[in-house]
N, C-alpha and C positions, 0 to 999 in steps of 0.2 A: 476293693482296695484302690488306692489312688494310683493313677497313671503317673509314672515318674519321668522326670526330664532333667537333662544336664545342659550346661552351657558355659559360654565364655564371653566376656566383654573387653574390647580394646577401645581406648579413647585417647585423643590428644586434647589436652586442656590448655588453651592459650592464656597463659598468665604472664602479665607484663614483668620483664626482668627488673625494671627499676622500681624504687619505692614510690609510695603515694598513689596507688591505684584507687580509683573511685568508681562507684556504681554510676552507670550512664543515665539510667532513668528508672522509675519505679513501675512495677507491673501491678495491675489490679489483682486482688485476691480471687482465687478461683477454687471452689470446692471440687475435690476429686472424688471419683467413685470407683469402687472395686467390683469387678465381676469376673467370672460368673459365680464361682463357688461360694464366695462370701462377700456380698456387696457391702462396701464400706464407704458410703457417700461422704463421710466426714474427712476422708483421706487420712485416717489415723490407724496405725497398727498397734496392737497391744504387744506384739512380740519384741520389737526392738525398743526397749523401754528406756525412758529417760525422764527427766525431772519435771518440771512442771507439775512438773511434773510430768512432761515425759519426765518432770522434776519433782522431783519429778513433778511438777505442778503444771505442766503445760501439756497440751495435747496436739492440736493441729498446728503444724508449722508450715509457713510459707517461705518460699525462697525467691531470690531475684536472679533471673537469667539476664544479667545486665552486662553492658560493655565495661571495659576497664580503662582507667585513665592512668597513664604511667608517668611518674616524675623522673626527671633526668634529661640529659642532653640528647639522648639517642631515641629514635623511634622504633628501634628494634625490640621485638618481644620474644620471650621464651615460650616454648610449648611443652606441655606435660602430656606424655603419652600414657594412657591408662588401659591396661588389658585386664579386665575382670573376668575371672573364670567362675562359671556356675556349674556345679558338679554335673549335671547333665544338661546344662543350659549354657551354650557357648555364646558369648557376646563379644563382638569385635567392633568397637566404636571409635569413631574419629571425630574430634572436635574441630570444626571447620576453619576455613581460611580466615586469617586475621588481616584486616586492612587498616592502615593508619592514615590519619588526615594531617600530616605535617608534624614537625618536631616542636619541642617546647623548651623554653629556658627553665632551668631548675628552680628559679625563684618566682617568676611572674607568669610564665606561660603554661599551657598545659597541652598534653598530647593524648588523644583518645584513639582507641582501637575499636573495631566493630564489635557488635554484640556476639559473644561466643555461642556457638551451637555445637552439638555433638553429631557427627555423621559417622556411620559405621554399620556393622552387622552383628547380629546375634545368632549364634548357632545353637540349636536345641536338639538334644538327644533324648528320645522317648523310650520308655519301656512300659508296656501294659502289664497290669496285674502284680505290681510290686510296690513296696512302700518302705521308706526309711524309718519313719517314726509311727508308732502305733497310737491310736487314740485310746483313751482310758477304757478299761473294761466295764466300768459302771456307768459310763457316759451314754448319751443317746446315740444310737447308731446313725442317726440322721446327719451327724456332723461330718461323716466320712464322705469322700468323693465317690460317686456311684459310676465311675467311668466305665467299668466293664458291664454294668447292669443295664445302663441305658445311655447310648451314645448320641452325640449331637449330629443331626442331619440337616441338610438343606439342599435345594436344587442347585445344580451347577450353573454358574453364569460367569462370564468373563469379567475381569476387573482391570481397568486401565488407570495407571497413575503416572503423570508426567514426571520425568527424571530431570531435576535441576540441581546444579552445583554439587554433583556427586564427587566425593573424594575417596579414592581407593585406600585401603589400609592393609599393610603387609605384616603387621605385628602378630605375635602368637596369640592363639585363642585356646581357652580351656573351658571346663564345664561344671554345671550345677544340677540340682535336682529339685523337682517340685511336682505337685499334683496337677492333673488336667481336669477340665470341667466334666460335669455330669450332664443330665438331660437339659434340653433347651426350653426356652420359653418365649413369650412374645416381647418384642422390643417396643416400649411405649414412647420412644422418642418421636418427635414430629419430623416433618420433612426437612427442617433446617438443622436437625441434630440436637435440638434442645430437649431437655427432659422435663416432664411434668412434676409438680410438687408431690403428687402421690407417689410417683416413682422414686423420688429422692428419699421419701420417708419410709418406703416399704422395701427398698432394695431394687436393683436393676437387673432384669433378666438379660440373657446373653445372645439371643438369636432372634431372627425374624420368623423362623419356622419352628414349630414345636416338634419334638421327637415323635415320629410316627413309625413304630416298629413294624406294624403290619404292612406299611407301604414303603419300607425302607429301601426297596429296590429302586425307587425313583429319587432317592435322597443320597447325598454324599456326606460322609463323616466331616464334621466341622470342628476344627481346633480353635479355641477361643483364648486369647491372652489379654491381660490387663494392659491398656495402652492409652495414655492420655497426653495430649499436647506433643505428639510425635508424628512426623511425616514418614510413612512407610513407602519406600521406593520400589523394592522388589523382594520377593520371597522365592527361594529355590531349594530344591532337594540337594543334599550333599552326598557326593559319591565316595563314601568311606571305603568302598571296595577297591578304590584306586590307590590306597595307601599301602606301601610295601611294609613288610615286617609283621603282618597280622595273620600269617598263615595258620597259626595254631587256633585261631578263632573260626577258621573256615574248613577245618580238616574233615568235618563230616558233611560238608555241603557238596552237592552235585553241581560242578561248574559248567555252565553252558552259556550261550550267548543270548538266550531268550530274555526278553524284557522282564517278564514276570519272575523268572528265577534270579535275575540280577537284583531285582527289588527285594526278594526274599533274602538273598545273600547279604545285602546291606543291612537289613533289619536284624539278621542273625548276628552280625558283627557288633552292632550296637547293643543287642541283648547280652552278648558275652561280656562286653565292657562294663555295662551297667551292673551286672550281677557278680562281678568279681568279689571275693570275700573281703571283709574289712581289713584284714591284715595285709592285703595287697593294694592298699590305697595309694601308695607311692607309684607302683607300677600302673595302676589305673589312671592316675592323673597324667602320667607320661603318654599313655596311649591316646587319651582324649586330646592332649596337645597336638599329637600328630594328626589325628582324624579331623580336628577342627580346621586344619589347613587344606583339606581335600578340596578338589574342584567341585563346582556345581554340575548337576546332570539333569537339569530341566526346571523350568519355572512352575510355581504353584499359583493358584488363584487366591485372591484375598480381597477383603474389603475392610475399611476402617470406619469406626463410629466414634462418637464423642468419648466413650470410655473403653472401647475394646478394639482388638484386631481379630478378625475371623479369617481362617485359612482353610482351604480345602483343595483336594485333587480330584479332578473329574473322573467318575467311575469308581472311586474308592469309598466304600460304604461302611467299613469297620475300622476301629482303632488298630487292630492287628495288622491290617494291610496298609495303613497310612504310613508314609515315610517316617522312619524313626530318627532321622537326622535332617534338619532343615536349617537354612540360613536366611535371616531377615535383614535386609538392608534398610536403614532408617536414618533419620536425623531428628534432633530435638527442635523444639520451637522456643523462641525467647520467653514466651509466657509460661513455659513449664516451671513448676514449682518444686521439683525434686533437687535442684542444685542452687546453691547460694554463692554468688560471686561478690566479693567485697574486699575490704582491707583489714589487716589485723591492727592491734593497738599501737604498733610501731609504724603504721602507715605503709606496710608492705602488702602487695596483692596476695590474695589467697582465695581458695574455693573449698567449699565443703558441702556434703549432702546431709540432710536431716533424716534420711531413711525412714524409720518407723513412724514418726509423727505425721508425715504427709505421704509416706510410702514412696516407692521408687518407680512407679509406672510412667512417670515423665522423664526418667533417666534411660530406661531400656524396656522393651516389651518383656513382660514376665507374668507370673501369677502370684498374687500376694496373699491369698487366704492363709490362715495358720496351717491348714493341712498341706499346703504346697511347700515342700521342704527341699532344700538343696545344699550341697557343699559347694565351695568355690575356690578358685585361685585368682590372684590378681597380680599382673605384671605391669608396673607403672613406669613410664619413662618421663623424666623431668629434666628441665634445665638445671645445671649445677647450682647449688645454693638453696634449692627447694627440698623440703622433706615431705615424704608421703606416709601417711598413717591411715590404716584401714583395718577392718576386721580380719585378723589373721593369727594363727597359732605360733608363728615364728616372729622374732624381733628382726625385722628386715633391715638390712644395711645397703647403701647404694653401691651399685657396680657400674663402673664407667664403661659406656658403650663406645663412645667416641668423644672427641674434645667438646666439652660443654654439655654433654648429655649423659645422664645416669639412669639406671634402671633399678626399680624396687620390686621385690617379689614377696607376696603373701599367699597363704593358703589356709583353708578351714576344712576339716574332715568331719565335723559334727553337722548333720543336716539341720538347716535353719530356714525359716521363711525368707523369701527374697526381700521383704520389707525391712529386715534387720541389718542388711548390708549398709555400711556407711564408709565414707572416705573423706579425708581432709588433706589438702595440698597447700603448703605455704612455707614461709621462711621461718619455721618453728625452730627454736633452740632447745636441745635436750638439757634439762636441769639436773645437774649432778652435785653430790655433796662429797666433801672430803672424808668425813668420818664414816666408818663402816657400821651398818645396821645389823650385822650378823647376830649380835646379842639379842636384838629384838626378835629376829626371825626364828631363833632356836630356843627361845625362852620356854621353859616347861609349863609356865602358868597358862599358856594358851592351848595346852593339850585338850583334846575333845572330852567333855564331861561324859562319864558313863559309857565310854567307847566300847569296852568289852561287853557290857550288858546289852548294848544296842545290837551287837552282832547276832543276837538270837533271832532277829527277823531279817537278817541279810540273806540274800539268795545268791546262788552260784551264777545265775544268768539274769541280766537286766531285763526289764519289761519292754524296752524300746526295740526298734529295728536295729539291724547290725551297723555299727560304726565303731571306730577305736575309742572306747569309753574310759574316761579317767576313773570312774567308780570301780572298774575292774583292774586298775593299775596299782599294785602294792605301794610303789614309790609315791604316786599321786595322793594316796590316802593319808600319807604322813606329812604332806607338804602344807604347813600352816601358812606360809607366805609364798605366793607364786611370783615369778620374775615380773618386774614392773619397770616402766619408764615414765618420765614426766616431760612434757613438751609445752612450751609457751613462747609468746613473742618475747624478744630480748628485754623489753621494758618492764616485764612482769616477772622476770626470773628471780628477783630479790624476794618478792612475796612467796613464790613457790619454795625457795630455799628455806625461808623462815618457818613455814608451817607445813605445807603440803607434803614435802618429802618425808618428814617425820611421821606424818599421820597415816600414810598409805600402809606401811607394814603393820602398824598397830590395828588399823581397821580390818585389814585382810586377816590377821590373826584372830581378831575377835569374831569375825564371820565364820572362820574355820572352827573356832571353839563352840560356836552355836549350832552350825548346820553340818559340819564335817567337810568332806572332800570338795575342793573347788571344782566346779564344772568345766572351767576353762583353764588352759595351761599358762597363760600369761596375761598381762594387762598394760595397756598404754592409757595415760591420762593426758588430755589436751585441754588447755585453756583456750577456748574458742573466741572469735571476735565479739565485740561488744553488742552487735546486733542480734546475737543469739538470744532468743526470746524465752529461755528457760533457765532455771538454775543448774540443770544437769540433764544428761541423757545417757543411757547405757545401751551399748550394742555388744555383740560378741567380741571380747578381747580389747575393747576400747570404751572409754568413758569421756564424754564431753562435759566440761565444767565451765560455768559462767565466771567471768572475772569478779562478779559480785560476791562470790564466796571467799575471796582471798583477804580483804582488809578486815581489821577488827578482831584479831585473835584467831584461835583455832576452832571455836565452837561451831559456827555456821559451816565452815569448810569441812570439819569432821563429820557433822551430822549429815550433810549433803553427800559426802563421799560414802558414808555408811549406807545411805539410801540407794545410791547407784550400785554399789557392790552387791546389795541384797537382790537386785534384779538379775544377777547372774544365775541365781537359783529360781526366783519367782518372776517370770516374764520372759526369760530366755531359755534356760534348761527345762523349765516347766512352763508351757504356754497355755493360754486359754483357748479352748476349742471354739468358743463363740466370742467374737470381739466385744460384744456388749457387756461381758463380764470382766470389765476392766479392774474391778476390785481384787481379782485374783492376782493381779500384778501390783497395782498401786497400794492396795490395802496392806498386803503382806510387806512390801518394802517400807511403808510408813511405820508399821508395827516393829519390824526388825531393826529399823534405824535406831530406835531407842535401846534395844537389846545390845546391838553391836557397839554403840557409842558408850554405853555404861561399862562394857568390858574393855574397850579401847583406852579408857581413861586410867585404868589400872589402880590408881592410888585411892579411889573413893571407897568409903565403907559401905556396908549394905544399906544402912539408913540413909546415907547421902544419895546413893543410887535411887532408892525408892522415892525420896523427896523430889529429886529432879524429874523422875518419870511422872509423878503426880502433877507437878507443875506443868510439864509439857502436855499432859492429858487435859488440863484445864484450858490451856491455850487452844488446843485442838477443838475442845468442846465449844468454846466461844465462837470459833470460826465456823464450825458446823451449824451452830444455832443461827448465826447471821445469814449463812447461805440458805438455810431452810426457810428463813423468813423473807428472803428476797429473790427467790427463784420459783420457776414453775414446778408444781408438784410432780408432774410426770417426768421431770428431769432428775428427780431425787431418788429414783428407784434403781437399786444396784443390779437387779435382774429384770429389766424392762420387758423382756419377752416371756418371762415367767415359765410356764410349763412348756413353751415352745423353744426355750433356749437350747441351742445346739442343733436344731432341726433345719433341714433345707426344704425349700418349696418343690413343687412338682417340676418346676423349670430348672432345678439344680442350683438356684440362688438361695442364699440365706440373707436375712434382713438385719441391718444394723439400725434399730429403731432410733429415731431422732438424730440420725447420723449427720444431717445437714443443719441442725439447730446451731446458729452461730454462738448463742450464749453458752453452749457446752464447752467452748474453748477455755473459758475462765473458771469453770466449776471444779471443785475439789471434793465433791460428795463421795466419789468412789475411793478417794484416798481416806477420807475421815470416817465415813461409816464403816468401811472395811477395817480400818484401824481399830475402831471401838468394838466391832464384832470379835476380832481376834483377841483383843484385850479382855473382853467379857468372858470368852471361852477359857483363857488362861487363868483368870481369877476364879472361875467356877471349878476348873479341873485341878488347878495347882500348877505352879510354874515348872517344877521339875518334870512332871509327867507330860505336861503340854509341850515343852521343848523336845522331849524325847519323841513325842508323836510327830513333831515337825521334821525331825531327822528321819524318822521312818517314812514319812510321806515323800521327802526328797529322794530317798534311796529307791523307793518303789516306783515313783512317777517321773523321775528325771528322763529327759528325752522324749516326753510324751505330751499330748494335749489333754487338758482336763476340763471338767465342769465343776461347779460349786459342790454338787453332791458327792463328787469323788473324794474331796477333802473331808467333808462333813461326815460321810459314811465311815470312812476309815477312822476318823477321830472318835466317833461314838462307839465303834466296834471295840475299841481299846478300853472304853469306860462304860460298860453296860449298865452300871448302877445309875449313871446320869440319865439314861433313857427312862428308867422307872421314876425319876424325880421330875419328869416332864420335859427334859431337854431332848428334842428330836429334830431330825432334819426338817420336818414340816413346820415345827414351831420356829425354827431359825429362819426359814423362808418367810414365814408370816410376819415375824417381828423385826427382821433385819433387812432382808434382801428384796422382798416383793412389795414393800409399802413405801410411801413417801413420808416426809416429816422426820422428826426425831424418833429414833427407836424407843420403845417404852422403857427399857432399863436405863435410859439416859435422861429421862424427863426431869428427875429430881437429883441428878448426879452432882450438880454444881454445889449443893450443900455439903457434900462429903469432902470436897477439896478445901473447905474452910479450915479443916483440921490439919492440913499440911503446913509444916513449920515454915517452909519457904514462901507459901502464899500468905501466911500470917505476917511474915516479915515485910512483904510488899504492902499489905494493908496498912501496917503501921507507918511505913514511909509515905504512903498516899495521904494519910491523915495529917502528917506533918506539913506536906506541901499545901494541902487545902487550907489548913489553919494559917500558914504563912501568907497565903494569897489573900485570905480574908483580912488579916491584920494590915497588909499593905493597902488594900482597897479602902479600909475604914480610915486609915491615916491620911489618905488623899495625897496632896502634894507636900504636906508637912513632913519634914525629915525628923523621924523619931528614932531614937536608939533602940534597936531591937535586941532581945536576948539571942545569943548565938544558938542556932539549931544544928545539931549534929546528925548528919545523914549517914546511913550505913552503906557499905559497899555491896553492890548487887551483882548477881550472875546475869549473863545476857538474857536468858529467858525471864528472869525477874524484871529486868529493865523493860522488856516488851510488855509484860503485864502491867507494870507501873504506868507506862505511857498510855496503854489502852484504858486504864482506869481514869487517868487524867484527861483523856479525850472525851470522857463522859461529862466532864465539868463544863458548865455553860461559858464561863469566862475565866481566863488566866491572864493576869496582867503582865506586861512586858518584862518587868523586873524579875518576876518568878520564872519566866521562860529563859531569861538570860542566866539566872542562877542555876536553873535546871540543867542547861547545857554545860556550864562550867563544872558543876558538881560531878556529873557522870561522864564528862568529856564525850558527849554524844556524837560529835563529828568524827571521832576516832573509833566508834563502835562498828559492829558488823552491819550488813545491809538491812537485816530485819529490824534492828533497833533504829537505824537511821531513817527507815521508811516511816516508822511511827513518829519520830521526831519531825519529819517533814509534814506529816499530817497535822501535828500540833501547830507548826508554823503557819500552814495554810488556814486552818480553822480560825486562829486568833490573829491573822493578818500581821504576823510578826516580821516586819520588814527586814531587820538585821539577819533573819534566817533565810531570806529568799535565795541567797547565794547557795545555801545548802540544798535547796529544792532544785535549783538549776543544775548543780553538779550531779545530783541523784538522777535526774531525768536524762542526762547525757551519758552517764557512766553505768547506770544500773537499769538498762532497758528491759531486762528480764522481769523487773518488779515495778516499773514506774508508771504503767498505763493508768492505774487507778488515780494517781495524783493529778493527771490532766483533768479528769472529771471534777475533782475537788477544786482545782483552780478556776474552772469555769462556773461551777454551781454557785459560788459565793457572789457572782456578779460584781466583782471588784475589778476596776479598770487595770490596776497594776498587776493583779494576779492573772487576768486574762492576757495581758501583754506578755507576761512572763511565759505563759503556756504557749502562745504563738511563737515566741522567740525560740524556746527550747525545741519545739516541734520542727521549726524551719531548719534548725541546726542539725537535728538528728534524722530527719525524715528520709534523706537520700539513702542512708544505710539501714534504716529500721526494717525489722521484719515486716513483711507485707500485711499479714493479718493484723498485727498490732498497729501498724500505720493506718489501716482502714478504720479500726475502732477509734483511734485518737482523732482522726479526721472527722468522723461523725460527731465526736464530742465538741470539736472546735468550730465546725463550719455548718 
């Protein structure tokens, strides 16, 4: 069973109070790695899922730990205090001193503050032999932490770290929960701390000394935490026995003054706190708050590496005797990529974390493997005018602490991986509407299909570890629309009022109608700054959306919202036991996006829904085909570790194969192949039975970690006749998950879409445009009266297909491009359509459209990277000048990984 931990983080975020903050400088992209339980060299976590695909189309996110530039006449800056509580992991962080270099005039000058860093402490509360979330029963046992079976040892040796610029923090701390490492292994880093390529591709072990059980008398137990780009100053044991009011937890203890018995007493107190029943969660959090403020009672030895923090106590050889409550004093480094400092679209300073895409190991010491689970509380102090949004079950409101300072408090009682935690602080405005949406929320048409029939497989007790579960709450089971809020910069509030506010209840209701009980009790949706390099990202109780989804109607916004909402079930409530099986999150979300959106539109007939889904499938097929043709075969496999998936090595580390491959950042194979596998299974089994099986899977496996076979075995057990027809887990592995290239069932699939009416309509429109182009080219410069051509109105996905077909034409004359834009008002369409329009502009060197390309590259950074390459490859001086101009304007705020890729294209 995993060793469990709780904790709490406090931090002060120096955000300039005036508008116009700017990033001070760019930082190089740095791949991060996870250790020890599940090495993730790519720095990406499956659990906190978002667009990119973390939208969800994006995967590894980089952030800028940059200084802030504040507009206005005053050099004074505000500070935001963040106290993040990890259920058995207390983190008290302080973001360090802000120094200013003079004031500036509002119009012409500028004032800069020093680069922000986080200084603080994290308090960890451990309990051996317990776990919050169970791994799946059919999964490989190797994915579990082997903490009790083989502990980490190493020889005792002192560690000295110079203390510089330390800032004390007096704010409250609370706690979280996660697993602790298993056996040790050899560290393959060289003397400078650099890691070899082999290590990066095979996973990183976590200690210099292997676990030697026979000789463990000469070894000390070693606690290993994920830690990257953090400076650790001190580690100490916490004297929880000094806290008054905990007598009931020590009533059976023999109180003496001996050191050994005092250590046992402290560990007993932590044990009692950690193991309080789920219905005592409020009491538990209160006690952790008190204990987190207890004094230290002795320093512990530690050493830091490139990817980890190792802690031990001389003479302590077992996890049972190791202190169950420790405090780590640390500070972040400017190059750490877990936090992004930037400005919003209104020019106001803000900061946000990307959590899962790059993980949080550069924000605080933690453990990020999926098996490392924790609840948390967050108490955040900000200057007035700033809004704090984070993963939390409550809709926090500010409480004034003193003049100019407010406090925000959030908590989460469902254990989650540390990588799913996210926070955003800025001058966000809550978007509200005048009209009431109660009629949408209570509409009976969103009731769960076959609800009573599905109860035949409902159980009295959930399969996960103990926590307050909504699936056991009668009121939650009937809640089609959970409470939700929308936040955005003030300049985008109009867009949000026009579409997003109306879409959220419809999409939530559609998700409920498909899968049943919402795993989380509420939802915040935030429109993040323009440098957010994904269309969306989902974390517990909060969704980040790119501004790119707002213009052009409701289609792109609605489908992306459906995608992120789907991650509440697949990626968050149900997590992948092995990070390499990303398709279990992204494939399901991409598939359910279509199901949710069809139901959210309400007015569509059955035939209209099927037509739109066939059209979307064709677009996905074309993208998958192109990706397969232009990527390495080994990166096209959904289960790259095959039969070793979910297993850990003898050292206790698991491997994220190809984790440091930079090209993986832009690949969508796990979205698209996963989507087509699920679509294939639905068409084989039948939609009604298939969706019923999905609801069964959600009910049985929520709150747990799964492998591919868990889903496939349960699905096939419900339809034994399909096994006899040759559909087996082994055949699905062979045809879909364990091989590269296009899956066999898809090789000839493009022919079937020609029968789709929406596709036929597009083909007819393409023919008209090609014929018109030929007539104009033949007529040359002579003006000839042409017969009027009537073009039909097209849906957004039809426009995408139309433009993709026209991109295959060798030459389109300027008059056709001009007419094309006016006919469909392409500049007013959504970002997906405008991206294809920009591709046409670049391919045919249509100078009147260069302004559209420039606007897209500046405002739609989540999608524009590819266009830079197109501008450069044509070797046209004007286009290359345009690429350099746009990059120079956007670079300072651009996502670091995206900036690096574009820089390599341009220079």
